[in-house]
N, C-alpha and C positions, 0 to 999 in steps of 0.2 A: 464517227460515233455510232453506236448501235443501241437499241432499246429492246427489252423483252417485256411483253405484255401478256397476262393470262386472263382470258375472257371466261364468262360463265359457261358458254357452250362453244362447240367447234364451229357452228354456223355463225356465231358472233365473230369468232376469230377470222373466218373466211371473208365475211363482209368487210371487216376492217382491212384485211390484207388487200382486197380488191380496191378499196377506196384509197389506201396508201399508194398503191401502184399507179392509179389514175392521177392522183394529185401530184405526186412527186416523181414518178417514173422510176422510183427506187425499188430495189429487190426486197423480198421477204422470205422468211422460212416459216411454215406453219406446221406445228406438231401438236396434235390433239387440239386443245383449246389455247395453246400458247403461240404467240406470233413474235418472231424476231425481225426487226426492221433494221436496215443497214443505211449507212451514209446519212445519218440524221444531223441536219444543221439546225440553226435557230428557227427557220420556217417550218421544218419538219417537226421539231419539238412542239411548236405552237399548234400545228395541225393535230398532233397526238393529244395534247391537252384539251383542245376544243372538241375533238371527236369523242373522247371519253366522257367529258362533262355533258355534252349534248345527248349522247346515246345511253349513258349508264349512270351518270351522276358520280359523285366521289365515292360512294359506299358500295356500289354494285359491282365494280370491277374487282376481281379477286386479288390481283397483284400487278403492280407496275414496278419493275426493277428500275433502279436509278439509270437514267440515260447516261451512258459513258462513251 
């Protein structure tokens, strides 16, 4: 599965991509303020949800596409 997340700034996107790689060892693609993460399993999904909630709250993240 993969997920696309759009952050308020490119710096926010880069910070998330670094944390994702450290936590999961998984790859990312960063384009402007959007991050695509690959090989998302249930632990990865939980990490994304927790990271977004902790750092941005539900309303501050511009867009989270459905994790597919």
